[in-house]
N, C-alpha and C positions, 0 to 999 in steps of 0.2 A: 360551475360548469367551465368557466373561463380557465380556472387553474388546472382542471383536468385536461382540457384541450391543449394547454401549453405543455403539460407533462407528456402527453401522447406525442405531440409534435417533436419534443426533444428526444424521446425514445426512438422515434423513426429516424431522426437525424443521425443517430449513431451508425446507421447502416447506409445512409445515402450520402453523407458529407464527409470529406477528408478532415482529419484532426489537424488543428493548427500546430505550427512548430513552436518551440519554446520562446522564440523572439516575439510572438504575438500575445503572450499571456500577460494579464494584468496582475502583478504580484500583490499579495495581501499582507498587511502588517498584523502580526499576531501578538497576543499577550505573552510575556516571558516568565511570569511567576504565578503559579496556581498551587494552592496547598492541598486540594482534595485529590487523592490518588485516582488513577484510572481503575475502573472495576470491570470484572468479567460478567458473563450472563447469569452467574449465580449471585452477583452482588458482592463478590469477594474482591479485595484489592489485587491488582495485577502484580505478580512477583517476578523480579528479574531472574532469568534462568528457567522460569516455568514455561512449559510448552502450551501454546494456544493456537486454535484455529481462528483466522480472521475471516469473518463472514458478514454478509450484508445485514444492516440494521433492519429490524422488523418493519419499521415505518417507511423504509425506502422502497416500497413495493412498486412505485410508479415506474421504476427503471430496472431494478434487479429482483428477480423472483426469489422466494425463500430458498435457502440452501446454497446460494451463490457464495463461493469461497475463493480465497487466494491459494494458488498452487504453484509448485515448481515443476516445469515441464522441459522436455528435451526436444525442441523443434529444430534446432540448428545442429544437424548431424556432423557438421564440420568441427563443432566444438567437442572437446574431450570430456566435458562435464555438463550436466543439465544447467541451464542458465536463464530460461525464459520464465518470467513471473507473470502468470495469467490470472484473469478473473474468470473462474470456471463456474458454469451453471449445473455441473454434474454432481455436486455435493461430495467432491473427492479432494478436499483441500490438503495442503501440506502443513504440519505443525511448524510454528515459528516461536523462537525465543526473543525476548526484548531486553536490551541492556542499556541502562542510563549511561550517557557519555561522561558526565561529570563524576559519577561515583558508581562504578560497576558493582560494588558491594552494597548498594542501597537496598533497603528492605521492600520498597514499593516503587512503582513506576508512576511518575507525575506527568500530567498533561503539560503541553507548552514547553517542554524541556527536550534537549537533544537526546536521541536514543539511536541505537543500531538494531537492525533486524537480521536474524539468522535463521535459515531453514533447519529443521531438525528431522533428518531421515538417514537411514543406513546408506552408506556410499563407500566407494573404494578409497584407498589412501590418497590417490591423486586429487580427488574432489573434496575430501573432508574439510579442507580449509577454504573452499570456494563456494560457500553457501551464504555469504553476507550480501545484503542489498547494496546496490550502487546504481548510479545514474549513467545511462548510456545514450549517446546520440547516434542515430542511424546516419551513416554517410550518404545514403541514397535519398531518403525522404526528409531528413532534418528533424524527425520526431525524436523526442527525448522520453525514454521509458526506463523502468527498473529492470535490472539484470542481477543475477547472482554471480558473485566473484569473490576474490580474496579481500580481506579487510584492508582498507586504505584509510589512514588517518585523515581527518578533515573532509572525508567523502562518505565513507560508510556510516559514520556517526552524525550525520547532518539531517536526520529525519525527526519529525515531531508528531505527536498525537494530540489533536485538538478536539475540545468538547463541542458537540452539536446538540445542546439541550432540547431544541425544538424538534429534533428528529430522533431523540432518545438514543443517540449513538455518538460515534467519533468519526473524524475525518483524518486522513494521513497527509502529511505535507513534507516537502523537501526544501531545505533552506541552504542555499549555496554558501560555502565558507567565506567569511569576510563581509557578509551582508546582513542586514537586519530584516530581510524580506524572505517570505516563504511562498512556495507554489503548491497548489492542491494536486493530489494524485487521484487519477480517475482512469477511465477506460480508453484505450487506443486500439482500434481495430486494425489488424494486419490485412492489407488488401489482398494478399495472396492466399493465406491460410484461413482467413476470417477469424482467427483466434483473437481474443480480447486481452491485450497486454495491459499491465498497470503502468501508467506513465503520467506525464504532466497533462493536466486537463482542468479547465476552469470549473467543470462540474465534478465535484469530488465523489469518490466511492465511499459512502457513509457506512461505517462498519461497527461491529461489536466483537468482543473477544470471548471465545469459548474454550474452556479447559480441554486439552487434547486427551486427557485421561478418561473422558466420558464419551 
């Protein structure tokens, strides 16, 4: 009962409390070498270049309902391309490809290694190269969240996938270049639109990977 009460209290805090800025996060040190590849919901090894939906892990029901997915959205109409990376509860995620930073031609994706994420969706010529994940700091709120943009070396390829065996899933992290520390990626609520952005958060969005072809 105590664990359930704490989980409900945290879920409620998503809507009542502002998210902390990046300066208040306690970075976590992660393993750097793991030999077991990341697997998808079918138990198959994650393949670089393959398209996957990133969805909530089944056991993460205390916070995210089944079907919650990551999607690329166009909330900033001043932008010429869609750039907002949202945690959507509408089961309408956007496929993503994952590329190992050390070896783009690798046959599998390993956890605890640097990777880049890129959305896969039809777009115009102007936006076709602006689909990579990058970190963006809001000048108004100081929040740090994921946006889609052009590939930038030592920024776009600084993400990791970490194993969460107790939750039967994975968490996503961002590791600033030149440091040995990484930060969890979780939900950040936009106070104006109430949209939930993917951004730095001590409470990670625990996920699994589902083939986009299914």
